[in-house]
N, C-alpha and C positions, 0 to 999 in steps of 0.2 A: 122478812127481808134479812134480818140478821143471820138466820140459819143458812140462807143461800150464800151469803157472803163468807160465813164460816166454812161451809162445805167447799167452796171454791178455793179458799185459803188452804185447807188441808190438802186438796188435790194438787195444787201447785207446789206445796211444801214436799209432798211425796215424790213428785216428779223431779224436783231438785235434787232430793236425797238419791234417787235412782241414777241420775246423771252423774253426780259426784262419785257414786260407787263404781260405775262403769269406768269413769276417767281414772280412778285410782287403780282399778284392776289392769287397765290398759298400761299405765305407766309402770306398775310393779312387775307385770308378767310379760310385757311386750306384746300384747295380743291386739288384734284388730277390733274395731267397735263391734262387729258382729260376733266374734268369739267371745268378747268380754261380757256381753249382756246375757249369755246363756248359762 
């Protein structure tokens, strides 16, 4: 059970990091969300 909770936590943390990075690129370079994630 702990392993499942840990795995879900890591997955959510990674998703948050990706979203923050896309948001940063969008604001710094003025890109659309689609352009920023590639």
